[in-house]
C-alpha positions as CSV (number, residue, x, y, z in Angstrom):
1,M,8.9,-6.0,-3.1
2,I,7.3,-7.9,-0.3
3,D,9.5,-10.1,1.9
4,S,7.5,-13.4,2.0
5,S,9.4,-14.5,5.1
6,E,8.3,-11.5,7.1
7,L,5.1,-11.8,9.3
8,R,2.2,-10.0,7.7
9,K,-0.8,-8.1,9.1
10,Q,-3.9,-6.9,7.4
11,I,-5.3,-3.4,7.5
12,S,-8.8,-2.2,6.8
13,I,-10.0,1.3,6.0
14,F,-13.4,2.8,5.4
15,I,-13.7,4.8,2.2
16,P,-16.7,6.2,0.4
17,L,-18.4,3.8,-2.0
18,S,-17.6,6.1,-4.9
19,D,-13.9,5.9,-4.1
20,W,-14.1,2.1,-3.7
21,R,-15.7,1.9,-7.2
22,A,-13.0,4.1,-8.7
23,I,-10.2,1.9,-7.2
24,R,-12.0,-1.2,-8.4
25,E,-12.3,0.2,-11.9
26,E,-8.6,1.3,-12.0
27,A,-7.5,-2.1,-10.8
28,A,-9.6,-3.8,-13.5
29,R,-8.1,-1.4,-16.1
30,R,-4.6,-2.4,-15.0
31,G,-5.5,-6.1,-14.7
32,V,-4.4,-6.3,-11.0
33,P,-6.3,-7.0,-7.8
34,M,-7.4,-4.0,-5.8
35,T,-5.0,-5.0,-3.0
36,E,-2.1,-5.0,-5.4
37,L,-3.0,-1.6,-6.8
38,C,-3.1,-0.2,-3.2
39,R,0.2,-1.8,-2.4
40,Q,1.7,-0.1,-5.6
41,W,0.3,3.3,-4.5
42,M,1.7,2.9,-1.0
43,A,5.2,1.6,-2.0
44,N,7.1,4.8,-2.2
45,D,5.7,6.2,1.0
46,L,6.4,2.9,2.8
47,K,10.0,2.9,1.5
48,R,10.5,6.4,2.8
49,L,8.9,5.5,6.1
50,R,11.1,2.4,6.5
51,N,14.2,4.4,5.7
52,S,13.3,7.1,8.2
53,Q,12.8,4.6,10.9
54,A,16.1,2.8,10.1
55,S,18.1,6.1,10.4
56,P,18.8,7.4,13.9
57,S,17.4,10.8,14.5
58,L,19.8,13.7,14.9
59,D,17.4,15.7,17.1
C-alpha cells in the first residue's frame, strides 16, 4: 500500500518496445494502468528492501 503522506518521486526506465507492448497488453487484460501493474510486480521486492534497510546489519 502506498502511504499518500510520503513524498513521492518518479522513476523512468528504457525497455524494448516489445516489452512495453507486452506490459501494456497485460495491464489492459487486468484492467489496470501500466504504472499500477508495475507497482504490483515490484511490491514484494520493495517490501523486502524496506525490511532489510530497517534492520541493523550484524556484519
